[in-house]
VMD Tcl script that draws the C-alpha trace (Angstrom):
set ca {
  {0.00 0.00 0.00}
  {2.51 2.62 -1.10}
  {-0.05 4.85 -2.75}
  {-1.68 7.56 -0.71}
  {-4.76 9.49 -1.76}
  {-2.65 12.50 -2.74}
  {-0.50 10.32 -5.04}
  {-3.56 9.04 -6.87}
  {-4.97 12.55 -7.10}
  {-1.70 13.81 -8.60}
  {-1.70 11.00 -11.19}
  {-5.29 11.69 -12.18}
  {-4.61 15.40 -12.48}
  {-1.52 14.78 -14.63}
  {-3.45 12.45 -16.91}
  {-6.24 15.01 -17.21}
  {-3.77 17.76 -18.08}
  {-2.15 15.60 -20.76}
  {-5.47 14.73 -22.38}
  {-6.66 18.34 -22.37}
  {-3.33 19.44 -23.82}
  {-3.58 16.92 -26.66}
  {-7.16 17.97 -27.43}
  {-5.97 21.58 -27.64}
  {-3.30 20.41 -30.09}
  {-5.97 18.66 -32.17}
  {-8.09 21.82 -32.18}
  {-5.12 23.89 -33.38}
  {-4.42 21.36 -36.13}
  {-8.06 21.42 -37.24}
  {-7.95 25.23 -37.38}
  {-4.79 25.11 -39.50}
  {-6.40 22.59 -41.87}
  {-9.53 24.75 -42.12}
  {-7.46 27.87 -42.86}
  {-5.48 26.00 -45.52}
  {-8.69 24.87 -47.20}
  {-10.05 28.43 -47.15}
  {-6.85 29.75 -48.73}
  {-6.99 27.08 -51.44}
  {-10.64 27.87 -52.11}
  {-9.99 31.61 -52.34}
  {-7.06 31.10 -54.71}
  {-9.26 28.95 -56.96}
  {-11.98 31.63 -57.01}
  {-9.41 34.27 -57.99}
}
mol new
graphics top color blue
foreach p $ca { graphics top sphere $p radius 0.5 }
foreach p [lrange $ca 0 end-1] q [lrange $ca 1 end] { graphics top cylinder $p $q radius 0.2 }
display resetview
C-alpha cells in the first residue's frame, strides 16, 4: 500500500492535463487545416 490518496490525485490530475493538452493540439491542427482549405478555395476563385 505505497499509494496515498494524494499520489492518486496527482496522477489523475496529470493524466487530465495531458489529455486536455492533446485535445488543444488537435483543435489547433483542425484550425490550421480549415485555414489552408479556405486559402486554397480563395485562390481557386481568384
